[in-house]
N, C-alpha and C positions, 0 to 999 in steps of 0.2 A: 267552261261554265256558261259563257254567253251563248255558245252554239246550242247547248242543251236547252236553255230557256227558250231560245228562238225556235228550235225544232219542235218543242212542245206546242208553241203557238201555231206554227205553220201546219203541223200535222193535224191539228184540230180544225183549223179554218180552211186550209187548202189541200190537205192530204199530201204534203210534201215536206222535205227537209229544207232548212235554210241553206242558202248558197253564199258565195263570197260577196256578192252584191248586197245581200241582206245584212251580212255581218259587217261589211264596211260601213254601211249606212248607220247602223246602231253605234259602232265604235266611233265613228266621226261625230255623232251626236253627243256621246259621252265626253269625248275629247274637247269638243267645242264648248260644251256646257261647263266642264271643269276649268277650262282656261278663260272662261268669261266671255267667249265670243258670242254665245247665244244664251238665253235663259229658257229652260225647258223643264217645267215642273214634273212632267211624266218621266223624263230621263232621271231627274233627281230621285224620284221614288224608286226607280230601278237601281240606281247607284246605291241608295241606302239599303236596298235588299241584298245586293251582292257584296258590298264592301266588307262586311264582317268575315266572310269566308276567304277573302283574297290572301291574307298572310298564311293561313293554314294550307291553302292549295299550293301556294308558291313553295312552301317548305316540303310538302309531300312530293312535288315533282322533282325537287332537288336541283333545279336548273336555274333558279333565280336566287341571287344573293343580295344582301343589303335591304334597305327599306324602299321598296317600290310603292309608288303612289298609284292611285287609279288613273291619274293623268299620264304617268309613265307607261303604264300597261296599255292604256287606250292608244297612246301615240305609237308605241312599238307594234301593237296589233295592226293599226292602220298601215304603218310602214311595211310590215310583213305581207299584208294582203297586196299592197301596191307592187312590192318586189316580186311576189309570186306570179301575179298576173303579167307583169312586164317580162319575167323570165319565160312564161308560157308562150307569150307572143313571139319573143325572139327565137325560141326553140321550134316554133312552128315552121320556120323556113321562110318561104316567099309570102309576102303580105299583099301580093297582087289582087287577091280576092277582095281587099278593102278599097280598091280604087273607085268603085261606084259610090261609096260613101264619101270619099275625098272629093270626087268630081261634083257630087251634089252640093257639098258644103261650099266649094269654090264658086259654083254657078249661083247658089243662093246669095252669097256675099257680094258678088259682082252686080246682082240685080238691085241690091238695096241702095 
């Protein structure tokens, strides 16, 4: 549901689909707002928009049981994205291609 809403926005503005970074950003905003870490009126409006459909969508998928809250779903979605990216990096094999980034960070920190 979130990806559909985000794809609609990005297709209109940038002619592209949302990616995991976009999804993680919004899921994190929802999670942080719902847990009281931040206050975000724009996110609240989005939560109010999607919240009524959540129970029905959970039942239709048949994969979620119990009473899931928006906080639960946002937290699990964020964890899923993190786990998927982590798994993709581990499955990549050698991470030697990231050494220039690592070296830059180390060199930057030693100059400060």
